[in-house]
N, C-alpha and C positions, 0 to 999 in steps of 0.2 A: 588235374586241377591243382594250381599252385596256391601259395599263401594268400595272394591278393584276391584270387577267385573265391577262395573259401571265405574271406572277409566280406566280399560282396554278397555271397550266398547267405552268410549269417545275418546281414542287414535285411534281406528279403524274408528270411525265416522269422526275424523279430516281428515284422509287420504281420506275417501269417499267424504267428503265435497270439498276438493281440486279438486278431479277428476270430481265431478258433476259441479263445478264452471267452469272448463275448457271446459266441454261439452256444458254447457249453453252459455258460451262466444262464442264458435265456431258456435253454432246455430244462435246466434244473428248476428254474422259477416256474415254468409251466407245469412241471411234475408236482411241485409243492402246491400250486394253485388247484390242481386236480384233486389233491388230498383234501384241501380246504372245502372244495365243493362237495366232496364225498361226505364229510362230516356235517356240513350244513344241510345236505339233502336227506340225512337220516333223522327223522323226527319221531317222537314217541307215538304219533298217530299213524305212522307208516306201517304197512302190513308186511314189510320185508324188503328184499333186494329189488324185486320187480318195480314196486311203487317208488322206491328211492331212485332207481335208474331213470324213471320218467321225470323226476325232479331235475336231475342233472342235465337231461336233454331238452328241457323246457327253456326256450330263450327268455321267457319272463322271469323264471327262477334265477337264471344267470344274471339278467339285468338288475334284478332286485338285490343282488349280492356283489355288485361291482365294487362297492366301497371296501368290502372285506377282501376281495381279490386284489385290489390295489394295495391294501395294507400288507397282505401276505407277500405280494411281489416286491414291495419296497423293503420289507423286513428281510426277505431272503437275499435280494440283491445287496442290501446293506451289509448283511452278515458276510457274504462272499467277498464283497469289495473291501470292507474294513479288515477282514481277516487276512486277505492277500496283501494289503498295504502294510499291515503289522508285520507279516512275515518278510516282505521285501525290506522293510526298515531294519529288522533284526539281522538280516544277512549282509548289511552294508559293510561290516567289518571284514568280509572276504572269506577265503577258503577255509581258514582254520576254524571258523565258527561252525561251518557245515560238518566238518570232520568230528569235532568235539561233541556235537549234538548227537552223533551216532556212537559215541563211546570211544573215539580214537584217542590214543596216548601218544604224545609227542616224543620222538626219539631224542633222548638227551645227547649232548655232545660227548660225554664221557662214557657212553654205553660200552660195555664189554661183551654184549651179546653178539656173537660172530654173524648171526643172520641179519641183525639190524645194521651192523657195520657193512655187510655186503650190500644191503639195500641202499644205504647212504652213498656208498661208493658208486653204485650204478647210476643213481639219480644225479650225482655231481658230475660224473663223466659226460652224461648226455646233456646236462645244462651247459657245461663248458664248451662242448662241441657246438651247441646251438647258439651260443652267444647270449644267454639269459642268466639271471641270478638263479641259484639253485632253489627249488621250492622247499617249503617246510615239509617235513616227512612225519607221518603218523603210522601207527600200527593199531589195528582193531584186535586187541589181545585175546578176546573171548571167542573169536570167530575161527572155526577150523576149516571152513570152506575156502576155495581159491577165488579171491575177488580183489578188486582194486578200484579206485576212482580218483579223479582230479577235480578240485573245486576252486573257485575264485573268479575274479573278474579279469585279471591280466597276469602275465608271467611274474610280475613283481609281488603279487599277493597270493600266488598259487600255493596250494597244498596238495600233496599226493599221499594217499593212504592205501595201505595193503592190509589184508588179513594176516593173522598169525599163520593160517594154513598156507597162504601164498609163500611166505618165507620158508616154511618147513618142507613144503612138498615140491617146490620148483628148483631147478638148477639155476646157476647164474645166468646162463644164456636165455633160459625161459623167463626168468625175472626181468632181464634186460628187454625182452620182447614186450612184456606187459607194461613196463615203465615207458618204453618208446611209444606204445599205443596211447598211454595217458598223455604224454608230451604232445602227441598229435592233436588230441582234443584241446590242449592248451593253445597251440599255435593256430588251429583252424577256426577259432572263435566258438567252438562247441561248448567250452567251459562256461563262457559268459551266458550263452543261451540256456545252458543247463540250470544255472543258478537263478536266472530270471524265471524259467519254467517252474522251478521249485517254489518261488515266491508267489507267482500268479495262481498256481493250481492249489495252493494251500487252502484257500477259501472253499473251493469246490470239494476238496477232500474232506474238509471239516464238515460239510453238509452230509457227506456219505457216512462219516463217523456218527454224527447225531442221528441220522436215519437208522443206522444199525442198532443204536441204543433204544430208539423208539420201537423198532421192530421187535427187539427182544422183550421189551416191556409189554408189548401187545399180547404176548402169550398169557399174561396174568390178568388180562381184562375180563370182566364178567361177560356173560352172554351165553349161558347154557341153554336158554330157551330155544326151541327148534326154529321159531319164526325169525329169530335174530341170528341164527347160526350162519346162514349164507352171507348176510351183510358183514359179519365180523371176519369171516374167511376172506371176503373180498377186500375188506379194509386191510387185513394183514398182508395180502398180496400187493396191494397198492403201496403200503409202507415199504415193502421190500423193493419195489421198483424205484421209489424215491431214494431209499437208502443206498442203492447201488448205481443210481443214475450218475451221480457225481464221479464215482470210481470208474464207471464205464467211459465217460467222456474224458476224464483225466488220462486214463490209459490210452485211449484213442489218440489224443494229442501227443502224448509222449512217444507212442509207437510210430506215429507219422513223422516225427522229427528225428528219432533215434536210430532206426534200423539201418538206413543207408549210411549214416555217419559211422556206425560200428564197422561196416565193411571198409569204408575209407580209412578209418584209423588202423584197422588190421593191415591194410595194404601199405600204409605209411610206416608202420612198425617194421615190416619186412624191408622196405626201401631204406629205412633208417639204419638198421643193424646189418643188412645184407645177409640175414640168417633166417630163412623161413622156418627152420626147425625150432627156433626160439619161441616165437608166439604160437606156432603150430603145436609144439609140444605142450605148452601151457593149456591150450584149448583141449587137447586130447586128454590131459590129466584131469581136467574138469569133468569130462565124460567118464573117465575111468574110476574116479573116486565116487562112492555112493552119495556123499554129501554134496558133491559137485561144487557149485559156486554159491549155494544158498547161505543166507545169513540168519543168525538167531535173532538179531535185533530187528525191530520194525523198519523195513526198508522201502515202503511204498513211496515215500517222498523222494528218495534218492535213486529209485530203481533205474531211471533213465541215465544216471551218471555212471553206473557200475560197469566194470569190465565184462562180467557175466551176469546172468539173471540172478537177482537176489531172492526171488521166490518162484514157486511153480505157478505162474500166472495162467489162468484158464483162458482169459480173453486179452487180446492185444498185448502180447509180450513186447517189451521195449527192445528186445534183442532178436536178431535173426536166429533161426535154428542152429544149434551148435555144429551139426554135421555140415551144413552149408558153409559156415564160416571156415571150417577146417578144409573143406574141399576147394575153396577159393585160394587157399594158401598152398595146399599139398594136392596136386592133381592126381597123385597115386593113392590117395586116401580111400580106405575101405572101412565100413562100420565095424568089421571084425577086428580092425587094428586096436580099437578101444578095449575090447574084451581081452585081447592078448596083453595089452599094457597093464590092465588091472591086475593080472596075475603076477606081474613083475614088480609091483610097488610095495611089497610087504615091508621092506627095510629102507624105503626111500627117505623117510624123515631123518633117521639116524645118519644115513650116508650124506645127505645134504648139509647137516650140521658139521660133520667132520670135514667136509670140503671147505665150508665157510671158515672154520677155524684155521685151516691151512692157508687160505687166501689172506686172512687177517694177519697171520704171522709173517707171510711173505711180504705183504705191503709194509708192515712195520720195519722189517729188515731193509727193504728198499729205501724207505725214508731215512733210516739211520745212515745208510751208505751214500745217500744222494749228495751231490755237490752242485746241484742245479740242473743237471741234464743238458741236452743240446737240442735246440729247436730251430727250424728254418722256416722261412715264409713259404707257404704253399701256393700253388698256381691256381688261379680261377679264371673262368671264361666269362667275360662281361655279358655275353648273350644268354648265359645260363644263371646269371646272378639272381634274378627274381625267383627262379625255381629253387634256388638253394635256400632261400629264407624259410625257416621252419622245417627244413629237410636237409640237414648236413650230410656230407658224404662219409663213407666208412673211414677214410683217412683222417678226417677231423675227429671222429670218435676214438680212433686209436691214439691219435696225438693227444687228445684230451685225457685219456687214461694215463698216458706217459707223463704229461705235465702234472697231473694230480699226484701221481706217485713220486714225482721228483721234489715236491714241496717238503722242506725239512719238517720233522715231526713236531717241533716246538711251534712252528708257524701253523701247522694244521690243527693242533690242539687249541691254540688261541683263536683260530678262525671259527671253530665250532662252538666256542664258549661265549656266552652272553657277556661275561665280564671282559674277555680278551678281544672281542671283535673290534672295538674302537682302536685298539693298539695296532691291529693288522692293517686297518684302513690308513692310519697315520703313517705307518711304516712304508706302505706302498707309495706314498706321496713324497717321501724324503728325497732330496736332491743328492747326487753323487759328489757334488762340491762341498767339502767340509765346512767352509765358512757359511754358505747358504744353509746347509743342513743344521748347523748350530742355531741359527736364527729361527729356523722352522721348529726346532725342539723347544725353544723359548716360547714361541707362540702356543704350542701344545700345553706347556706347563701353565701359562697364564690363563688359557681358555678352559682347559679340561682338568687341570690339577697336576701336581707334581708326581702323584702315583702313576698316572698314565704315561707321563713323560719318561719316568724311570723304567717302566716296563718296555716302552718302545725302544729306549736306548739299550736295554739288556738284550732284546731280541736282535737288534741290529749288530751288536758287538759279539754275540756268541754264536752267530750263524753265518753261513756263506751269504754274500750279497744276492739279492733277488735279481734274476734276469728280467728284462722288460717283458719278455713273452710269458713270464710266470705271474706278473703282477695282476693283470686283469682276471685270469682264472682264479687266483687266490682271493681276490675281492668277491668273485661270483659265488664262492663257497662260504664266504664270510657273511654275505648279506642276510641270510635267514636268521642268524644269531643277532646281527646288528640291529635289524628292524624290531627286535623284541625289547630293545632298551626303551626307557620312558620317553614320551614324546618331547618333553622339554629338553632332555639331554640330547636327543637326536637333532633338535634345532641348534644347540650349541656345537655339536659335531659338524653340522652343515656349515655353520658360520666359520668354524676353525678351518675347514677344508678350503673355503674361499680365501681366507687370510693367508694360508700357506701358499697357495698357487699365485697369489698376487704380491707376495712379500718382496720379491726382487724386481717388481715392475714389469716383468715379462711373463707371458703365459706360454709354456711349451705345449706342443700338441698332446703329449701324454698326460700332462697335468690337466688340461682341459678335458681330455677323454675320460679319465677316471673320475674327476670331480663331477662332470656332467652326468655320467652314468649313475653315480650315487644319487644325485639330486633327482634324476628321472625316476629311478626305482623307488626312492623314498617317497616321492610325491604320489606315485601310483599305489604304493603299499599303505600310505596313511589314509587315502580317500579312494579306495578301490572301486566303489560303485560309481564314481564320477569319471572313470577312465573311458575315453572314447577312442577306439582303435582306428576310426576313419571318419571323414566328413563328407561333404558334397561339393567342395570347391573344385574348379577346373584350373588347369595349369596357367591359362591365359590370365586368370584373376590374380595370380601371385607371380607374375613373370619376373618382377624385380627381385623377389626373394629367391627364386630359382637361380637367377644370375649371381646373386651374392654367394649362395651355398656352393655353386659350381666354381666360382672364382677362388674361394678359400681352398677347395680341394685341388684346383689346378695350381695354386701357389706352392704346393708341396712337390710338384713334379720335377724330375731331373732334366728332361729334355724339353725346354720351353717352347721351341718352334713347333715341334710335332704336337705338343699338348694344345697349343693355340688353335691349330687346325681342327683337332678333334673336338675342342671346346665349342668352336663355331658350328661344327656339324651336329653336335649334340643339341644345341639350342634349336637348330633347324628341324631336327627330328622331333622335337617336342612342340613344334608349331609356334616357336617364339622368335622374336627379332634377333638376328645374328649380330652380336657385338663382342668386342674383345673382353677378356677377363680384366678385372680391376684389383688393385691392391687396397686392402681395407685399412691398413695402418695399425697402430697400437691398440685401437679400440675394437679390433676384429671380433673379440669374444662377445661383447654386447650386441654388435650388429648381427653376428651369426645366430645368437640365441633368439633374437626377435624374428629373424627370417624363418628359423626352424619351427617356432611356435605357430606361425601361419601355415607353413607347409604341412603340419600335422592335420590340418583341416581338409586336406585334399581327399578326393574320392579314392577308393581302392585301385581303380583302373589308372588314375593319374599317378598314384604312388608307384605302381608297377612300372609305368613308362619312365618316371623320374629315376628310379633305382637303376634301371637298365642303362640310362645315359650317364649316370654318375659312375657306374662301373667302367664305361668306355673312357671317361675322362681319367679315372684312376689308372687305367691300363693303357694310356695313350702311347707310352714308349715301350709297350709290351712287358712291362713289369710294374709293380706297385710297391714302393718302399713302406716301411712300417708306419710312418706318419700318415701316408695316404690311406692305408688300411684302417688305422685307428680312427681317422676322420670319417671314413666311409661307414664304419661301424656305428659311430656315435650319431651320425646324421640319420642312418636307418633306424636306430633305437629311438630317436626323438620323434620320428613319424610313425612309431609303433610298428616297425617292420624289422624284427630282430635278425641281424645278419650273423650267420655262423662264423666261427673262427676259421681262418685260412692259414693253417700252419701244418707242418709235418715233422715227424721225428727224424733227427739226423742219424 
């Protein structure tokens, strides 16, 4: 199942989720109505449980209390609906809100904790390889169990959190497997479903919380007389049913959605890292440590998001059995392996911290020695392009680690700093031509202030020039800090970016590439709940837009004759009219933007077909230059299909 199939499945699951929510709400309403009838049926004149039961079964009694039942149904439905709407509204700000509500602490840019630095490096490497901005990262400092989760609506507002136990007890390879598992949830649409599920089920869970409080209070109700004893016992049992009805249905819905997705995310993590021992080792350590993956904090709301079970759920666990997850990854696994591992973990925490310190020192040394590194364009097969989205190959992961390590330390420090992030973005856009660059610096000073202009100039003059292959990865690790700037300042930064690229009257592909990526990611991060990963439109309804986008891409090709043939064949394969590519002229940016906005409304299947044919056009002459690759990436990003980087280490 590839990225587009996952997106299509997520759409169907969203509809199923609404239906299941309505069924669960109706069941809870009926349970509450039953309790209302119970209390209405117990009168001072009744002789006990038997007479009261006859009241409940009497149609005349039920008919005479329809007004009360309607009121209780409306009240229960209203509480569930309004509570869920309130929760959904409170989660509109995205993944960070979910993490902080659970006690997550944001990992600061200047952290000297080697385990946090290792975590950040792993996240950034996978983000660069995947072609998305790095997510915000958090640590649940008070949690010693091994667990993690990703939250948010899209890659641009995603947050990944791990427990302190995950950092202390897992090796780098195991941590990489866990993070790759969470990235799989980000790409597959699971993260968006999870946050919607959290919002919808809040109302049902609230009923269960109220029910538990009422049940506990019932213990102190009067009723020592023997004739009333049976009724009160039955009332207490009924309250227990209502109190846990919401929890039962909430867990049923979460289990129905979550279990198979956990298997798929485990498999994706193995494919991502090409190291089954990574995520397999993490799962084995969950079994080996007595605390496992359990959390101290109340985790019922987010249980379906977690890497491992947050609690020992008796009914409808949101996760498959641990042994089954391990066995799917490691065919040689035996349950006795966990017992053997448990006896070997006595000094594991100390060892992993020492290794993390060595890694941090080695990276700092590499950054100091770096002069830019060397990177070459990697090869990609157009037929496999759709499958590569959300699933980069091992070469891309290795190249991402190399390019991240090659970034000079001053750039890296600024990129992780909220104060320095705008400097890095501006630096990435500066032209190599001194006269043009001076004018760009003047625009920066006028729009953002002299302090930022001076810092940009300092970074430029005191460090080796950035290679083109380094600029986008540097931006991707800059974005988490950048988006934390005040909204009005981000609007000024966005305006400055547009002025810089339009300053000389010509827009180069790289300028468009970086500026468009920033605007896309910023828009998604500012209004995460409004992001739509796909629509319902068919290719035939946007035929002219497809022609425009493919024409822009074909215009960057080296071998025009061969490209024209492939261009025509690509249109035919999409079921569109065959016609030659056109030159859009100096206004190509605006025309392309308008076309891409409409293509973003395509269905997942249509997007998959489009991406495949775009890959054929880019590789028409059996190679794709850097302009073609960057255009292909920005086109895919605009239609919310993040394309991995295709580069390799020299």
